[in-house]
C-alpha positions as CSV (number, residue, x, y, z in Angstrom):
1,M,-8.7,-29.9,4.0
2,R,-5.6,-31.3,5.6
3,S,-4.4,-29.6,8.7
4,I,-0.7,-28.4,9.0
5,W,-0.7,-27.6,12.7
6,N,-2.6,-28.7,15.8
7,G,-2.9,-26.6,18.9
8,A,-5.3,-24.3,20.8
9,I,-6.4,-20.7,20.9
10,S,-5.7,-19.1,24.3
11,F,-8.6,-16.7,24.9
12,G,-7.9,-15.5,28.5
13,L,-8.6,-18.6,30.6
14,V,-10.6,-20.2,27.7
15,S,-8.7,-22.8,25.6
16,I,-10.1,-23.6,22.2
17,P,-8.6,-26.7,20.5
18,I,-8.1,-26.0,16.8
19,K,-6.5,-27.2,13.6
20,L,-4.6,-24.9,11.3
21,V,-5.5,-25.2,7.6
22,N,-4.1,-23.3,4.6
23,A,-6.6,-20.8,3.3
24,T,-5.0,-20.3,-0.1
25,E,-3.6,-22.5,-2.8
26,S,-1.3,-21.9,-5.7
27,H,-2.5,-22.8,-9.3
28,S,0.8,-21.9,-10.9
29,V,2.4,-24.5,-13.3
30,S,5.7,-26.0,-12.0
31,F,8.5,-26.7,-14.4
32,R,11.4,-29.2,-14.0
33,Q,14.9,-28.6,-15.2
34,I,16.0,-31.0,-18.0
35,H,19.0,-31.8,-20.1
36,T,18.0,-30.3,-23.5
37,E,19.9,-32.9,-25.5
38,D,18.1,-36.0,-24.2
39,G,15.4,-34.7,-21.9
40,G,16.9,-36.2,-18.7
41,R,16.0,-34.7,-15.4
42,I,18.5,-32.4,-13.8
43,R,18.7,-33.0,-10.0
44,Y,20.7,-31.3,-7.2
45,R,22.8,-33.4,-5.0
46,K,24.0,-32.4,-1.5
47,V,27.7,-32.6,-1.5
48,C,30.1,-31.8,1.4
49,E,32.7,-29.2,0.2
50,L,35.5,-30.6,2.4
51,E,35.1,-34.2,1.5
52,D,33.8,-33.7,-2.0
53,R,31.2,-36.4,-1.7
54,E,27.4,-36.7,-1.6
55,V,25.9,-36.9,1.9
56,T,22.6,-38.3,3.2
57,Q,19.9,-36.4,5.0
58,A,20.9,-38.0,8.3
59,E,24.3,-36.4,8.1
60,I,23.0,-32.9,7.5
61,G,22.6,-30.4,10.4
62,K,22.3,-26.6,10.7
63,A,24.8,-23.8,11.4
64,Y,25.0,-20.1,11.6
65,E,27.5,-18.4,9.2
66,D,29.5,-15.8,11.0
67,A,30.7,-12.6,9.4
68,D,34.1,-14.1,8.6
69,G,32.5,-17.1,6.9
70,S,33.1,-19.6,9.7
71,M,30.3,-21.9,10.6
72,I,28.8,-22.1,14.2
73,P,26.9,-25.4,14.5
74,I,23.4,-25.2,16.1
75,T,21.8,-28.4,17.4
76,D,18.2,-29.3,18.1
77,E,19.1,-29.5,21.7
78,D,20.4,-25.8,21.6
79,L,17.0,-24.8,20.1
80,S,15.0,-26.8,22.6
81,H,16.1,-24.5,25.5
82,L,14.8,-21.4,23.7
83,P,11.7,-19.8,25.4
84,I,8.8,-20.4,22.9
85,P,5.6,-20.3,25.1
86,T,3.4,-20.3,22.0
87,A,4.8,-23.6,20.7
88,R,1.3,-25.2,20.5
89,T,-0.8,-22.2,21.4
90,I,-2.2,-19.2,19.5
91,E,-2.1,-16.7,22.4
92,I,-4.4,-13.7,21.9
93,V,-2.7,-10.6,23.3
94,A,-5.0,-7.8,22.2
95,F,-8.1,-6.8,20.3
96,V,-7.8,-3.8,17.9
97,P,-9.8,-2.2,15.0
98,E,-8.9,-3.8,11.7
99,E,-7.9,-0.5,10.2
100,R,-5.0,-0.4,12.7
101,I,-3.3,-3.3,10.8
102,D,-1.0,-2.1,7.9
103,P,-1.6,-4.3,4.8
104,L,2.1,-4.4,4.3
105,Q,2.4,-6.6,7.4
106,M,-0.1,-9.2,6.2
107,G,1.3,-12.5,4.9
108,S,0.1,-16.1,4.7
109,A,-3.6,-16.8,5.4
110,Y,-5.0,-19.8,7.4
111,Y,-8.3,-21.1,8.5
112,L,-8.7,-22.1,12.2
113,A,-11.0,-25.2,12.4
114,A,-12.5,-26.3,15.6
115,S,-11.0,-29.6,16.7
116,G,-13.7,-31.8,18.0
117,A,-17.1,-31.3,19.6
118,P,-15.9,-29.7,22.9
119,A,-14.3,-26.8,20.8
120,A,-17.5,-25.9,19.1
121,K,-19.0,-23.7,21.9
122,P,-15.8,-21.6,22.8
123,Y,-15.0,-21.3,19.0
124,T,-18.5,-19.9,18.3
125,L,-18.2,-17.6,21.3
126,L,-14.9,-16.1,20.1
127,R,-16.3,-15.7,16.5
128,E,-19.4,-13.9,17.7
129,A,-17.4,-11.7,20.0
130,L,-15.2,-10.6,17.1
131,K,-18.2,-9.9,15.0
132,R,-20.0,-7.8,17.5
133,S,-16.9,-5.8,18.5
134,N,-15.9,-5.1,14.9
135,R,-12.3,-5.8,15.9
136,V,-9.6,-8.3,15.2
137,A,-7.5,-10.3,17.6
138,I,-3.7,-9.9,17.6
139,A,-2.0,-13.2,18.7
140,K,1.4,-14.8,19.0
141,F,2.0,-18.4,17.7
142,A,4.9,-20.6,16.8
143,L,5.2,-22.3,13.4
144,R,8.2,-24.0,11.7
145,G,10.6,-23.4,14.6
146,R,10.0,-19.7,15.2
147,E,7.6,-17.4,17.0
148,R,5.3,-15.4,14.8
149,L,2.6,-12.7,14.9
150,G,-0.9,-13.2,13.7
151,M,-4.3,-11.5,13.2
152,L,-7.6,-13.4,13.8
153,R,-10.7,-12.2,12.0
154,V,-14.1,-13.6,11.0
155,V,-14.6,-14.9,7.4
156,G,-18.1,-16.2,6.9
157,D,-18.8,-18.6,9.8
158,A,-15.1,-19.4,10.3
159,I,-12.1,-17.7,12.0
160,A,-9.2,-16.9,9.8
161,M,-5.7,-16.0,10.8
162,H,-3.3,-13.9,8.8
163,G,0.4,-14.2,9.5
164,L,1.9,-10.8,10.2
165,L,5.3,-9.4,9.9
166,W,6.8,-7.9,13.1
167,P,6.6,-4.1,12.9
168,D,10.4,-3.8,12.6
169,E,10.3,-6.0,9.6
170,V,8.4,-3.5,7.5
171,R,10.7,-0.9,5.8
172,A,9.9,2.8,5.7
173,P,9.3,4.1,2.1
174,E,12.3,6.4,2.2
175,G,13.7,7.2,-1.2
176,V,10.8,5.6,-3.0
177,A,8.6,8.6,-3.8
178,P,9.7,11.0,-6.6
179,D,11.6,14.1,-5.7
180,A,9.6,17.1,-4.7
181,G,8.9,19.8,-7.3
182,V,6.5,17.7,-9.5
183,T,3.3,19.7,-10.2
184,V,0.1,18.0,-11.2
185,R,-2.4,20.3,-12.9
186,D,-6.1,20.3,-12.1
187,Q,-6.8,19.2,-15.7
188,E,-4.8,16.1,-15.2
189,L,-6.5,15.3,-11.9
190,D,-9.9,15.8,-13.6
191,L,-9.1,13.3,-16.3
192,A,-7.7,10.9,-13.7
193,D,-11.0,11.2,-11.8
194,A,-12.9,10.6,-15.1
195,L,-10.8,7.5,-15.8
196,M,-11.5,6.1,-12.3
197,D,-15.2,6.8,-12.6
198,T,-15.3,5.1,-16.0
199,L,-13.5,2.0,-14.8
200,G,-15.7,1.9,-11.7
201,E,-15.9,-1.2,-9.7
202,I,-15.6,-4.9,-10.6
203,D,-16.5,-8.2,-9.1
204,L,-13.1,-9.7,-8.1
205,D,-14.5,-13.2,-8.8
206,D,-14.5,-12.3,-12.5
207,L,-10.7,-11.8,-12.6
208,H,-8.6,-14.7,-13.8
209,D,-5.0,-15.5,-14.8
210,E,-4.9,-15.2,-18.6
211,Y,-1.2,-16.1,-18.7
212,Q,-2.0,-19.3,-16.8
213,E,-4.7,-20.3,-19.2
214,A,-2.5,-19.6,-22.2
215,L,0.3,-21.6,-20.7
216,E,-2.0,-24.6,-20.1
217,E,-3.1,-24.5,-23.7
218,V,0.6,-24.6,-24.8
219,I,1.3,-27.6,-22.6
220,A,-1.9,-29.4,-23.7
221,A,-1.0,-28.8,-27.4
222,K,2.6,-30.0,-27.0
223,S,1.4,-33.0,-25.0
224,A,-0.9,-34.0,-27.9
225,G,1.9,-33.4,-30.5
226,E,0.2,-30.4,-31.9
227,T,1.5,-26.9,-32.7
228,P,1.0,-24.5,-29.8
229,P,-1.5,-21.8,-30.4
230,E,-0.2,-18.4,-31.4
231,S,0.2,-15.8,-28.6
232,R,-3.0,-13.9,-27.8
233,A,-1.1,-11.0,-26.3
234,E,-2.2,-7.7,-27.6
235,E,0.4,-5.2,-28.8
236,K,1.0,-2.4,-26.4
237,P,0.8,1.1,-27.7
238,G,4.1,3.0,-28.0
239,K,5.4,5.1,-25.2
240,V,3.3,8.2,-24.6
241,L,5.2,11.2,-23.3
242,D,2.2,13.5,-23.2
243,L,0.4,12.7,-19.9
244,M,-2.8,14.5,-20.9
245,A,-2.9,12.5,-24.2
246,A,-2.4,9.3,-22.3
247,L,-5.2,10.0,-19.8
248,E,-7.6,11.0,-22.6
249,S,-6.8,7.8,-24.5
250,S,-7.2,5.8,-21.3
251,V,-10.7,7.3,-20.6
252,R,-11.7,6.7,-24.2
253,A,-10.6,3.1,-24.2
254,A,-12.2,2.5,-20.8
255,R,-15.6,3.9,-22.0
256,E,-15.5,1.8,-25.1
257,S,-14.8,-1.4,-23.1
258,R,-17.8,-0.6,-20.8
259,G,-20.4,-1.6,-23.4
260,G,-20.1,1.1,-26.1
261,E,-20.7,4.1,-23.8
262,E,-20.0,7.6,-25.2
263,A,-16.3,7.4,-26.1
264,E,-15.7,11.1,-26.8
265,V,-13.3,12.7,-24.5
266,R,-13.2,16.5,-24.4
267,S,-9.9,18.1,-23.5
268,L,-10.5,20.6,-20.7
269,P,-9.4,24.2,-21.7
270,Q,-6.5,25.7,-19.8
271,G,-7.8,27.0,-16.5
272,E,-11.1,25.2,-16.5
273,K,-11.7,23.5,-13.1
274,S,-13.9,20.6,-12.2
275,S,-16.9,21.5,-10.0
276,R,-15.8,18.6,-7.7
277,R,-12.2,19.6,-7.6
278,A,-12.1,23.2,-6.4
279,P,-15.4,25.0,-5.9
280,K,-13.7,27.7,-3.8
281,E,-11.2,28.5,-6.6
282,T,-14.0,28.7,-9.2
283,G,-16.0,31.1,-7.0
284,G,-12.9,33.2,-6.4
285,K,-12.4,33.6,-10.2
286,K,-16.0,34.5,-10.7
287,S,-15.9,37.2,-8.0
288,T,-12.6,38.6,-9.4
289,S,-14.1,38.7,-12.9
290,A,-17.2,40.6,-11.6
291,A,-15.1,43.1,-9.7
292,A,-13.0,43.7,-12.8
293,K,-16.2,44.3,-14.8
294,K,-17.5,46.8,-12.2
295,T,-14.1,48.6,-12.2
296,A,-14.1,48.8,-16.0
297,A,-17.7,50.1,-16.0
298,K,-16.7,52.8,-13.5
299,K,-13.8,53.9,-15.6
300,A,-15.9,53.9,-18.8
301,A,-18.8,55.8,-17.1
302,P,-17.3,59.4,-17.1
303,K,-16.2,59.0,-20.8
304,K,-19.7,57.8,-21.7
305,S,-21.4,60.7,-19.9
306,T,-19.0,63.3,-21.5
307,A,-19.7,62.0,-24.9
308,T,-23.4,62.0,-24.2
309,A,-23.2,65.7,-23.0
310,G,-21.3,66.6,-26.1
311,K,-23.9,65.0,-28.4
312,T,-26.7,66.8,-26.5
313,A,-24.9,70.2,-26.8
314,A,-24.4,69.6,-30.5
315,K,-28.1,68.8,-30.9
316,K,-29.0,72.0,-29.0
317,A,-26.6,74.0,-31.1
318,T,-28.0,72.6,-34.3
319,A,-31.6,73.2,-33.1
320,G,-30.6,76.8,-32.2
321,G,-29.1,77.4,-35.6
322,T,-32.1,76.0,-37.3
323,A,-34.4,78.2,-35.2
324,K,-32.4,81.3,-36.0
325,K,-32.5,80.5,-39.7
326,A,-36.2,79.9,-39.5
327,T,-36.6,83.3,-37.6
328,G,-34.5,85.1,-40.2
329,R,-36.5,83.6,-43.0
330,S,-39.7,84.7,-41.2
331,A,-38.5,88.2,-40.7
332,T,-37.4,88.5,-44.4
333,G,-40.7,87.2,-45.5
334,K,-42.5,89.8,-43.4
335,G,-40.3,92.6,-44.8
336,T,-41.1,91.6,-48.3
337,A,-44.8,91.5,-47.6
338,K,-44.7,95.1,-46.2
339,K,-42.8,96.4,-49.3
340,T,-45.3,94.8,-51.6
341,A,-48.2,96.3,-49.7
342,S,-46.7,99.8,-49.8
343,R,-46.2,99.6,-53.6
344,K,-49.8,98.7,-54.1
345,R,-51.0,101.7,-52.0
346,S,-48.7,104.0,-54.0
347,A,-50.1,102.8,-57.2
């Protein structure tokens, strides 16, 4: 890989000669502007507005545009007097845990390659020190005429550097979040959890730019004088206003795409909570329900006992009446027997 900058890492009193190499590359297709009538290239020419003529690169300098539109020329000699102590040095100023770095600050990525045999030992020392400490190095360096901030970390057996924005260059997210007052139900969170669980993890190496591939097919077809292939883009479903329906459809589609797993999605009844989401709330509902049942039982108990006593009294009364009837019949029978016996004796 071709180096874009040569210098040294300043690690205390240790100096490590290095070369700066781009760690990333762009695979995007570049287009040229053409004249549609004859296919001629469209080029931009550098023209002086005052003289209305094209100028050469040797005639071009730089200037700062003031608020009123006037130009303040700045020469290379003016810039040469500016204090840039890191002009050819990556000066390490601190070591911090990696989680202290906000990803919003991270920019271009570079590899730092050891420059020559003498750099191998101190380079390896810094790499192993970063590994063992589980920290990253914060450094200052100069590139393309300005001082920049960087973060050094270990990638495999190499040291990588990420360009960082200065802290005051990162905007606060004011006015970005929706206004307060939006309520998200537990049902919706449960379905969102189910969707995340279904999608799971993925090997980032499996991801690729489908648009780039399709674009290359179009270019190859037109270059060969053939008709470009039809678009492979899938039609997107219509706008879904029901969030629950959208989540359920997303979970179903995700499960189907994961190798034919169970695709049925059950809508959670109103008030049903996930065991992962709010165990305390679920327990509270159970205890409240139990208390309500006990209260209802207490209220119903006196009525039940009164009814039971009434039934018992009715049974006793019925038994008493039956006994009296039986006693009356018995007495009648005895009287009749006495009269019969008396008649026989008279006879």
